[in-house]
C-alpha positions as CSV (number, residue, x, y, z in Angstrom):
1,V,6.7,9.1,-5.3
2,V,3.0,9.4,-5.2
3,K,2.2,7.2,-2.2
4,A,3.6,7.4,1.3
5,E,2.8,4.6,3.9
6,F,4.0,4.8,7.5
7,T,3.4,1.6,9.6
8,K,4.6,1.0,13.1
9,L,7.1,3.9,13.1
10,K,8.0,6.4,15.8
11,L,7.6,10.0,14.5
12,S,7.9,13.4,16.1
13,G,7.7,17.1,15.3
14,R,5.7,19.0,12.7
15,I,5.3,16.7,9.7
16,V,4.2,18.4,6.4
17,L,4.0,16.0,3.5
18,P,5.0,17.3,0.0
19,D,2.2,18.3,-2.4
20,H,3.0,15.7,-5.0
21,I,2.1,12.8,-2.7
22,E,-1.4,11.7,-3.6
23,V,-2.0,8.9,-1.1
24,V,-0.9,8.9,2.5
25,Q,-1.5,6.0,5.0
26,V,-0.4,6.2,8.6
27,K,-1.1,3.0,10.7
28,W,-0.1,1.9,14.1
29,C,2.5,4.7,14.5
30,E,3.7,6.4,17.7
31,L,4.0,10.2,17.8
32,D,4.9,12.3,20.8
33,E,2.1,14.5,22.1
34,N,3.5,17.7,20.5
35,S,3.6,16.2,17.0
36,I,1.2,17.2,14.2
37,L,0.6,16.0,10.7
38,I,-0.4,18.6,8.2
39,F,-2.1,17.9,4.9
40,D,-3.3,20.3,2.2
41,K,-6.0,20.2,-0.5
42,K,-3.7,18.6,-3.0
43,H,-3.5,15.2,-1.2
44,G,-6.0,12.8,-2.7
45,D,-6.5,10.1,-0.1
46,V,-5.4,10.2,3.6
47,T,-5.9,7.3,6.0
48,I,-4.8,7.4,9.6
49,E,-5.6,4.3,11.7
50,N,-4.8,3.4,15.3
51,T,-2.4,6.3,15.6
52,P,-3.0,9.0,18.2
53,V,-1.9,12.3,16.6
54,R,-3.0,15.9,16.1
55,V,-4.0,16.4,12.4
56,T,-4.6,19.5,10.3
57,L,-6.8,18.6,7.2
58,P,-8.3,20.8,4.5
59,G,-11.7,21.8,5.6
60,F,-10.8,21.4,9.2
61,H,-8.6,23.1,11.7
62,T,-6.9,20.7,14.1
63,I,-8.4,17.4,15.2
64,Q,-7.0,14.7,17.5
65,T,-7.2,11.0,16.5
66,G,-8.1,8.7,19.4
67,K,-5.9,6.4,21.3
68,E,-8.3,3.5,21.1
69,F,-7.9,0.5,18.9
70,N,-10.5,1.5,16.3
71,S,-9.5,5.2,15.8
72,C,-9.8,6.1,12.1
73,L,-9.6,9.1,9.9
74,E,-10.2,8.8,6.2
75,F,-10.1,11.7,3.7
76,I,-10.9,10.2,0.3
77,K,-11.1,11.8,-3.2
78,N,-13.0,10.1,-5.9
79,K,-10.7,10.1,-8.9
80,N,-13.6,10.2,-11.4
81,T,-15.8,12.9,-9.9
82,G,-13.4,14.7,-7.6
83,Q,-15.9,14.3,-4.8
84,K,-14.4,14.2,-1.3
85,Q,-15.5,12.1,1.5
86,L,-14.5,12.4,5.2
87,I,-14.9,9.6,7.7
88,L,-14.0,10.2,11.4
89,K,-14.2,7.5,14.0
90,D,-13.1,8.0,17.6
91,I,-11.8,11.5,17.0
92,K,-11.6,14.6,19.1
93,V,-12.5,18.0,17.6
94,E,-10.7,20.6,19.7
95,E,-11.9,23.9,18.1
96,T,-14.8,25.2,16.0
97,V,-14.6,23.8,12.5
98,N,-16.3,25.0,9.3
99,V,-16.5,21.9,7.1
100,D,-15.2,23.0,3.7
101,P,-17.7,22.8,0.8
102,I,-15.2,20.5,-1.0
103,I,-16.3,17.7,1.4
104,E,-19.6,16.3,0.0
105,E,-20.0,13.1,2.1
106,I,-19.4,13.1,5.9
107,T,-19.5,10.3,8.4
108,F,-18.9,10.9,12.1
109,S,-18.9,8.0,14.6
110,S,-17.8,8.4,18.2
111,V,-16.6,11.9,17.6
112,E,-16.2,14.2,20.6
113,V,-16.5,18.0,20.0
114,F,-14.9,19.9,22.9
115,P,-17.0,22.3,25.0
116,G,-17.0,25.8,23.4
117,S,-16.4,24.3,20.0
118,C,-18.8,23.4,17.2
119,V,-18.8,21.6,13.9
120,I,-20.5,23.7,11.2
121,F,-21.6,21.9,8.1
122,S,-21.8,23.3,4.6
123,R,-24.9,23.2,2.4
124,A,-22.6,21.7,-0.3
125,S,-22.4,18.4,1.7
126,K,-24.7,15.9,0.0
127,H,-24.7,13.2,2.7
128,L,-24.2,13.5,6.4
129,N,-24.2,10.7,9.0
130,V,-23.5,11.5,12.7
131,S,-23.8,8.7,15.3
132,R,-22.5,8.0,18.9
133,S,-21.0,11.5,18.9
134,V,-21.0,14.2,21.6
135,G,-20.9,17.9,21.3
136,L,-22.4,20.9,19.3
137,F,-23.2,20.4,15.7
138,D,-24.5,23.2,13.5
139,L,-27.2,21.7,11.2
140,G,-28.3,25.1,10.0
141,P,-28.0,24.4,6.3
142,Y,-30.3,21.4,6.7
143,M,-32.7,22.0,9.6
144,G,-32.0,25.6,10.7
145,I,-30.7,24.6,14.2
146,R,-27.6,24.1,16.2
147,Q,-27.9,20.9,18.2
148,Y,-26.0,19.5,21.1
149,F,-25.6,15.7,20.6
150,G,-25.4,13.1,23.3
151,S,-24.0,9.8,22.5
152,G,-27.4,8.3,21.8
153,I,-28.4,10.7,19.1
154,K,-28.1,9.6,15.4
155,V,-28.8,11.9,12.4
156,E,-28.5,11.0,8.8
157,I,-29.2,13.6,6.1
158,S,-29.1,13.1,2.3
159,S,-29.7,15.7,-0.4
160,I,-32.6,15.0,-2.7
161,Y,-31.0,15.1,-6.1
162,N,-32.7,17.1,-8.9
163,S,-34.6,19.1,-6.3
164,A,-35.4,22.6,-7.4
165,H,-35.5,23.8,-3.8
166,S,-32.3,22.2,-2.4
167,L,-34.3,19.9,-0.2
168,S,-32.8,17.2,2.1
169,K,-34.1,13.9,3.4
170,I,-33.6,13.7,7.1
């Protein structure tokens, strides 16, 4: 078995998926509030849609997917390049997170970072897009600042390829 798909199920407890599963999809499931899904670096693609649950992902601590209709978490690995992409939509970040350098492309939309917490990005991230998100984001590797975002702020940062000085386009 290399793919696990959970649709419209009731799940509970601490759920750790075996390392050999490459693709995980969780859609429209119900989990009790103490449940948690745990993934490690070996999983290739993880998609969680419309399922409120606490999740532990590589490169993050624990995040909470939203209860709204459009909640989405995608952790995608390009099979050819090995590049990892993280897309978070309608997600709550409950503690300070250091984004792992393995994640090269990041998109945050309607993400809430809890007070006292911060999302710290890595210089290794080649593309960053943050919109309609609230909370503290450390943009140090790109702009040398920590910035509190209100819901109206949008930032897009892309590395300039073949740059001798690790420059970014902001």
